[in-house]
C-alpha positions as a printed NumPy array, in Angstrom:
array([[-28.725,  38.486, -69.194],
       [-32.128,  40.076, -69.425],
       [-33.113,  42.425, -67.012],
       [-36.157,  42.505, -64.592],
       [-37.416,  45.026, -62.069],
       [-39.162,  44.236, -59.52 ],
       [-41.643,  48.003, -57.87 ],
       [-43.178,  47.526, -54.626],
       [-43.63 ,  49.74 , -51.421],
       [-41.971,  46.793, -49.028],
       [-38.551,  44.785, -49.917],
       [-35.708,  43.121, -47.684],
       [-35.14 ,  44.193, -44.87 ],
       [-39.268,  44.883, -44.657],
       [-40.343,  41.155, -43.813],
       [-44.095,  41.475, -44.276],
       [-45.626,  39.21 , -46.589],
       [-44.827,  41.436, -49.856],
       [-41.503,  41.904, -48.838],
       [-40.979,  38.312, -47.823],
       [-42.388,  36.903, -50.842],
       [-40.996,  39.608, -53.629],
       [-37.748,  39.011, -51.87 ],
       [-37.699,  35.558, -52.79 ],
       [-39.076,  35.755, -56.185],
       [-36.419,  38.518, -56.661],
       [-33.307,  35.646, -55.434],
       [-35.129,  32.889, -56.948],
       [-34.686,  34.361, -60.578],
       [-31.087,  35.74 , -60.006],
       [-29.664,  32.773, -62.066],
       [-31.384,  33.538, -65.103],
       [-32.286,  37.526, -65.21 ],
       [-30.569,  40.256, -64.048],
       [-32.908,  41.169, -61.189],
       [-33.386,  45.048, -59.837],
       [-35.47 ,  45.977, -57.575],
       [-36.921,  49.902, -56.485],
       [-38.946,  50.332, -53.558],
       [-39.075,  52.49 , -50.465],
       [-37.222,  52.676, -47.438],
       [-39.061,  50.331, -44.629],
       [-42.491,  51.475, -43.339],
       [-43.857,  48.437, -41.814],
       [-42.007,  46.258, -39.363],
       [-38.956,  47.748, -39.718],
       [-40.363,  51.378, -39.783],
       [-37.397,  53.599, -38.935],
       [-34.555,  51.258, -39.911],
       [-32.481,  53.598, -42.421],
       [-31.577,  50.962, -45.237],
       [-28.968,  51.56 , -47.855],
       [-29.977,  53.55 , -50.832],
       [-28.471,  51.336, -52.741],
       [-26.888,  47.64 , -52.079],
       [-26.858,  43.907, -53.781],
       [-28.545,  41.588, -51.109],
       [-28.648,  37.857, -52.503],
       [-27.736,  38.876, -55.686],
       [-30.741,  41.095, -56.163],
       [-29.735,  45.128, -56.889],
       [-32.097,  47.094, -54.617],
       [-32.45 ,  50.977, -54.985],
       [-34.548,  52.813, -52.159],
       [-36.301,  55.761, -52.829],
       [-36.954,  59.   , -50.449],
       [-40.95 ,  59.168, -49.291],
       [-42.557,  60.095, -46.345],
       [-42.603,  57.471, -43.479],
       [-45.559,  58.303, -41.483],
       [-47.911,  56.085, -39.319],
       [-49.646,  53.675, -41.587],
       [-52.188,  53.105, -39.107],
       [-53.829,  56.473, -39.196],
       [-55.897,  56.787, -42.352],
       [-54.731,  60.344, -43.841],
       [-51.081,  59.531, -43.112],
       [-51.16 ,  56.43 , -45.18 ],
       [-52.603,  58.524, -47.826],
       [-49.773,  60.831, -48.125],
       [-47.502,  57.589, -47.633],
       [-49.021,  55.666, -50.783],
       [-48.372,  59.563, -52.661],
       [-44.83 ,  60.384, -51.411],
       [-43.855,  56.313, -52.067],
       [-45.786,  55.858, -55.437],
       [-44.226,  58.979, -57.317],
       [-40.762,  58.264, -55.921],
       [-40.594,  54.894, -57.008],
       [-42.236,  56.365, -60.476],
       [-39.397,  58.936, -60.769],
       [-36.616,  56.542, -60.36 ],
       [-38.351,  53.731, -62.853],
       [-38.487,  56.535, -65.061],
       [-34.778,  57.098, -64.915],
       [-33.511,  52.881, -64.67 ],
       [-35.824,  50.94 , -66.616],
       [-35.129,  49.993, -69.776],
       [-36.303,  49.147, -73.529],
       [-37.2  ,  45.209, -73.676],
       [-37.082,  44.88 , -69.282],
       [-39.745,  43.178, -67.74 ],
       [-41.381,  44.404, -64.84 ],
       [-43.23 ,  43.261, -61.937],
       [-45.214,  45.803, -59.997],
       [-47.59 ,  44.815, -56.734],
       [-51.117,  45.856, -56.193],
       [-50.091,  47.953, -52.982],
       [-49.959,  50.909, -52.412],
       [-52.995,  50.953, -54.862],
       [-51.502,  54.482, -56.639],
       [-48.348,  52.401, -57.801],
       [-49.213,  49.844, -60.559],
       [-50.962,  52.95 , -62.62 ],
       [-47.401,  54.942, -62.178],
       [-45.405,  52.039, -62.834],
       [-47.645,  50.925, -66.015],
       [-46.827,  54.7  , -67.682],
       [-43.441,  53.936, -66.675],
       [-42.822,  50.559, -68.622],
       [-44.938,  51.916, -71.68 ],
       [-42.631,  55.373, -71.706],
       [-39.634,  53.118, -71.533],
       [-40.848,  50.73 , -73.889],
       [-40.674,  47.598, -71.187],
       [-43.608,  44.813, -70.64 ],
       [-45.172,  44.931, -67.255],
       [-46.688,  42.537, -64.937],
       [-49.155,  43.221, -62.269],
       [-48.875,  40.641, -59.011],
       [-52.38 ,  41.378, -57.666],
       [-51.864,  41.193, -53.891],
       [-55.332,  43.344, -52.948],
       [-57.901,  44.009, -55.595],
       [-59.503,  47.603, -55.876],
       [-61.656,  48.965, -54.952],
       [-63.23 ,  46.059, -53.287],
       [-60.815,  45.57 , -50.301],
       [-61.771,  49.468, -49.777],
       [-65.377,  49.133, -49.678],
       [-64.87 ,  45.387, -47.438],
       [-62.624,  47.837, -44.504],
       [-65.969,  50.44 , -44.825],
       [-63.527,  53.072, -45.684],
       [-66.072,  53.909, -48.734],
       [-69.18 ,  53.193, -50.119],
       [-70.43 ,  51.049, -52.643],
       [-71.939,  54.27 , -54.318],
       [-69.375,  56.678, -53.32 ],
       [-67.921,  58.776, -56.096],
       [-64.445,  57.203, -55.402],
       [-65.304,  53.551, -55.272],
       [-66.743,  54.386, -59.024],
       [-63.638,  56.164, -60.107],
       [-61.49 ,  53.504, -58.814],
       [-63.316,  50.944, -60.535],
       [-63.312,  52.563, -63.522],
       [-59.683,  52.947, -63.74 ],
       [-58.8  ,  49.513, -62.563],
       [-60.615,  48.105, -65.119],
       [-58.319,  49.991, -67.639],
       [-54.883,  48.921, -65.554],
       [-56.117,  45.18 , -66.033],
       [-56.758,  45.383, -69.337],
       [-53.46 ,  47.286, -70.219],
       [-51.023,  44.803, -68.334],
       [-49.362,  42.496, -70.609],
       [-49.644,  39.564, -67.801],
       [-51.12 ,  39.519, -64.483],
       [-50.738,  37.353, -61.649],
       [-53.432,  36.152, -59.05 ],
       [-53.257,  34.344, -55.777],
       [-56.289,  32.259, -56.1  ],
       [-59.152,  31.047, -58.26 ],
       [-62.07 ,  33.559, -56.44 ],
       [-59.594,  36.443, -57.306],
       [-58.769,  35.299, -60.849],
       [-62.778,  35.345, -61.424],
       [-62.771,  38.749, -60.044],
       [-59.871,  39.936, -62.121],
       [-61.427,  38.385, -65.697],
       [-64.5  ,  40.325, -64.166],
       [-62.679,  43.438, -64.383],
       [-61.462,  42.812, -67.568],
       [-64.944,  42.172, -69.181],
       [-64.898,  41.559, -72.751],
       [-61.445,  41.736, -73.319],
       [-60.62 ,  38.817, -75.537],
       [-57.199,  37.699, -74.228],
       [-58.118,  38.373, -70.662],
       [-58.101,  34.237, -69.861],
       [-54.773,  33.855, -71.446],
       [-52.64 ,  36.758, -69.682],
       [-54.246,  35.961, -65.928],
       [-52.426,  32.982, -64.152],
       [-52.591,  31.567, -60.662],
       [-49.848,  31.78 , -58.507],
       [-50.268,  31.047, -54.696],
       [-47.986,  31.89 , -52.231],
       [-45.948,  29.106, -50.349],
       [-44.927,  27.696, -47.181],
       [-41.283,  28.21 , -46.112],
       [-41.213,  24.336, -45.556],
       [-37.616,  23.91 , -44.825],
       [-37.868,  26.993, -42.111],
       [-41.074,  26.142, -40.869],
       [-41.692,  22.426, -39.469],
       [-44.068,  20.933, -37.169],
       [-42.583,  20.703, -33.434],
       [-43.688,  18.758, -30.287],
       [-46.222,  21.022, -28.696],
       [-45.104,  19.825, -25.241],
       [-41.924,  21.424, -25.69 ],
       [-42.807,  24.952, -27.534],
       [-41.321,  27.672, -25.123],
       [-44.15 ,  30.588, -25.986],
       [-47.151,  28.26 , -24.848],
       [-44.852,  27.465, -21.687],
       [-44.099,  31.262, -21.207],
       [-47.967,  32.018, -21.535],
       [-48.795,  29.167, -19.306],
       [-51.232,  27.542, -21.993],
       [-49.571,  24.116, -22.005],
       [-52.782,  22.41 , -20.802],
       [-55.181,  24.822, -22.759],
       [-56.798,  23.873, -26.354],
       [-55.183,  26.759, -27.785],
       [-56.916,  28.556, -30.799],
       [-54.16 ,  30.632, -32.574],
       [-54.841,  33.948, -34.611],
       [-51.253,  35.222, -35.878],
       [-50.732,  37.979, -38.392],
       [-52.379,  41.929, -39.186],
       [-55.566,  42.86 , -37.514],
       [-56.349,  45.556, -40.21 ],
       [-60.033,  46.747, -41.113],
       [-60.553,  43.446, -43.176],
       [-60.414,  41.026, -41.078],
       [-63.429,  39.789, -38.972],
       [-61.517,  39.951, -35.621],
       [-64.92 ,  41.333, -33.615],
       [-66.522,  37.596, -34.62 ],
       [-63.664,  35.874, -33.291],
       [-64.129,  38.006, -29.955],
       [-67.683,  37.537, -29.572],
       [-67.281,  33.529, -29.867],
       [-64.524,  34.443, -26.681],
       [-67.188,  36.294, -25.112],
       [-69.64 ,  33.041, -25.357],
       [-66.559,  30.786, -24.025],
       [-64.899,  32.809, -21.433],
       [-66.552,  29.978, -18.72 ],
       [-65.07 ,  27.098, -20.855],
       [-61.941,  26.168, -18.808],
       [-60.085,  24.538, -21.482],
       [-60.345,  26.413, -24.538],
       [-58.293,  29.352, -24.904],
       [-57.608,  32.062, -27.932],
       [-53.865,  33.668, -28.562],
       [-53.669,  36.542, -30.749],
       [-50.564,  37.453, -32.261],
       [-49.578,  40.613, -34.166],
       [-50.561,  44.424, -34.713],
       [-52.784,  46.42 , -36.925],
       [-55.813,  48.717, -36.453],
       [-57.974,  46.538, -34.639],
       [-55.384,  46.417, -32.019],
       [-56.742,  48.894, -29.868],
       [-60.323,  47.492, -30.431],
       [-59.228,  43.936, -29.419],
       [-57.899,  45.218, -25.988],
       [-60.554,  47.277, -24.982],
       [-62.626,  44.386, -25.368],
       [-60.421,  41.804, -23.299],
       [-60.83 ,  44.75 , -20.833],
       [-64.261,  45.186, -21.303],
       [-65.377,  41.956, -20.852],
       [-62.683,  40.392, -18.801],
       [-62.055,  37.746, -21.037],
       [-59.299,  35.992, -19.179],
       [-59.572,  33.305, -22.099],
       [-57.552,  35.647, -25.059],
       [-53.923,  36.413, -24.411],
       [-52.795,  39.058, -26.527],
       [-49.165,  39.358, -27.836],
       [-47.449,  41.7  , -29.78 ],
       [-45.911,  41.283, -33.74 ],
       [-43.436,  38.33 , -33.88 ],
       [-40.428,  38.34 , -35.881],
       [-40.196,  36.002, -39.084],
       [-37.217,  34.106, -37.551],
       [-39.637,  32.872, -34.864],
       [-42.68 ,  31.736, -36.823],
       [-41.978,  28.346, -36.059],
       [-41.973,  28.516, -32.524],
       [-44.811,  30.707, -32.668],
       [-46.738,  29.308, -35.65 ],
       [-46.365,  25.747, -33.651],
       [-48.105,  27.25 , -30.365],
       [-51.848,  26.125, -30.983],
       [-53.616,  23.219, -31.457],
       [-55.725,  24.991, -34.273],
       [-55.128,  28.241, -36.201],
       [-57.96 ,  30.53 , -36.941],
       [-58.019,  33.135, -39.591],
       [-61.169,  35.542, -40.95 ],
       [-61.655,  38.149, -42.917],
       [-65.262,  40.206, -43.44 ],
       [-67.709,  39.581, -46.052],
       [-66.905,  41.198, -49.3  ],
       [-63.6  ,  40.087, -49.433],
       [-64.297,  37.071, -51.601],
       [-61.487,  37.447, -54.423],
       [-59.779,  40.452, -53.158],
       [-57.075,  38.871, -50.799],
       [-55.728,  35.368, -49.846],
       [-54.   ,  35.426, -46.548],
       [-50.297,  34.429, -47.523],
       [-49.836,  32.923, -43.471],
       [-52.074,  30.158, -44.594],
       [-49.465,  28.35 , -45.991],
       [-46.809,  28.442, -43.323],
       [-49.2  ,  27.013, -41.118],
       [-49.874,  24.242, -43.286],
       [-46.172,  23.509, -42.646],
       [-46.258,  23.764, -39.379],
       [-48.793,  21.325, -39.512],
       [-51.983,  22.548, -37.993],
       [-55.068,  22.329, -39.338],
       [-56.612,  25.601, -40.184],
       [-60.68 ,  26.988, -39.038],
       [-61.534,  29.632, -41.872],
       [-63.779,  32.127, -40.89 ],
       [-64.558,  33.535, -44.816],
       [-66.817,  32.908, -47.612],
       [-66.881,  29.43 , -48.928],
       [-65.783,  30.117, -52.276],
       [-62.61 ,  31.989, -51.177],
       [-59.707,  30.31 , -51.981],
       [-58.186,  29.078, -48.679],
       [-61.97 ,  27.383, -47.934],
       [-61.418,  25.684, -51.445],
       [-58.127,  24.418, -50.154],
       [-59.292,  23.537, -47.007],
       [-62.276,  21.226, -48.098],
       [-60.321,  19.754, -50.633],
       [-57.533,  18.406, -48.709],
       [-59.232,  17.987, -45.582],
       [-56.876,  20.344, -43.518],
       [-59.823,  22.271, -41.249],
       [-63.155,  23.669, -41.051],
       [-65.032,  26.844, -42.729],
       [-67.658,  29.065, -41.038],
       [-68.885,  31.975, -42.598],
       [-68.086,  35.63 , -41.281],
       [-70.033,  37.502, -39.142],
       [-71.613,  34.153, -37.894],
       [-70.224,  33.769, -33.889],
       [-73.108,  31.019, -33.071],
       [-71.563,  28.634, -35.639],
       [-67.935,  29.437, -34.923],
       [-68.654,  28.978, -31.299],
       [-70.452,  25.149, -32.151],
       [-67.503,  24.647, -34.309],
       [-65.167,  25.352, -31.887],
       [-66.429,  23.494, -29.22 ],
       [-66.911,  20.441, -31.349],
       [-62.883,  20.434, -32.18 ],
       [-62.155,  20.545, -28.815],
       [-63.874,  17.343, -27.846],
       [-62.296,  15.884, -30.532],
       [-58.563,  16.556, -30.652],
       [-57.307,  13.685, -32.344],
       [-58.906,  14.732, -35.741],
       [-57.172,  17.98 , -35.557],
       [-54.067,  16.144, -35.253],
       [-54.521,  13.75 , -38.039],
       [-55.661,  17.349, -39.989],
       [-52.382,  18.463, -39.05 ],
       [-50.304,  15.657, -40.685],
       [-52.28 ,  16.294, -43.886],
       [-51.233,  19.79 , -43.95 ],
       [-47.861,  19.258, -43.729],
       [-47.98 ,  16.949, -46.509],
       [-49.942,  19.186, -48.468],
       [-47.79 ,  22.097, -48.083],
       [-44.537,  20.094, -49.112],
       [-46.163,  18.923, -52.182],
       [-48.293,  21.807, -53.69 ],
       [-47.257,  24.659, -51.546],
       [-43.358,  25.423, -52.226],
       [-41.47 ,  28.588, -53.277],
       [-39.972,  26.143, -56.022],
       [-43.351,  25.45 , -57.477],
       [-44.183,  29.298, -57.849],
       [-40.806,  30.418, -59.051],
       [-40.962,  27.995, -61.879],
       [-44.646,  29.383, -63.023],
       [-42.781,  32.992, -62.124],
       [-40.281,  31.579, -65.009],
       [-42.863,  30.978, -67.302],
       [-44.24 ,  34.491, -66.978],
       [-40.92 ,  36.411, -67.327],
       [-39.802,  34.142, -70.549],
       [-42.927,  35.814, -72.497],
       [-42.013,  38.79 , -70.883],
       [-38.505,  39.114, -72.224],
       [-39.219,  37.551, -75.586],
       [-38.089,  39.164, -77.951]])
């Protein structure tokens, strides 16, 4: 059997979106390939867990490298992690990858694809870049660096070289493909090597459930509220500020309630704003395990997600597809040209509001809450869309074609 190598900071038992998605890809290809993974020790939800240096899980051989494991919410500590994880995975890749192998590497941490490309070329393997975040655009959007900074200019130049050197590139949406093609510039083969493979919904694990029987809503005392749920990372690029601004305007509305589930760099700011404005219409709970996904995704009437301006083509929120699987419409606070906005518009499964426009967000929320039957109808359509278009099976078939091309000869 031909060999595939998946290189990523996150993999089982880490159940971040990236870790979960890559595990499904790897496990789904073991019938045709010898699948191997080179990864780090858990650094996110399972940070502190000591996983075996080598194990076989669901048919996938996993090699875990030693690296630093500092708090990722502190930027300078995260940078140290980026370097140590990337270098450690690179050294292991040089030792283990062989001629004729196929390599799949993700864009995080941002140094990893460059070192993986070097390893693949030295070992005469072919390589596919799986784009989850686009650099330096995500850095600019997060406010970490300015458009004209030397770091951004160097990163833009380096990533253009990176994209042009890849044998295959996989992106998550139409907006992301456009950005990738722009990076590749005049490369004649660009369109041929860039493929769109959206993330998927766990339709076997996440299903619509009776709202009146939801244990989380009962525990939080929100059964009688119209609940708008934000679930996931509250990072630098997420427009949590616009949602909170809307909550401030709606704080005297007895019906509308906001439920935040998750953690991230803006978690502390959110908690301060709740206390500062006395926002009893916001409930905040911590990160919930993926195993509880069906219960917490059903703990709402609609789901909300938000990305800052400048994130067009830079990232596609993976949780969107499980929200559809739970039969919930999506209120998306993001650029109307973004992939998720296009899906919402094409399938009629929600609403789109431009980021940093709290007035329009308030108006939209009030309209939705006054017509709850429309949200229920959209939710039924959402489930149907998840089943028909966004399953792991659909994605795996496309990845099989990618690896068939990479392992020819």
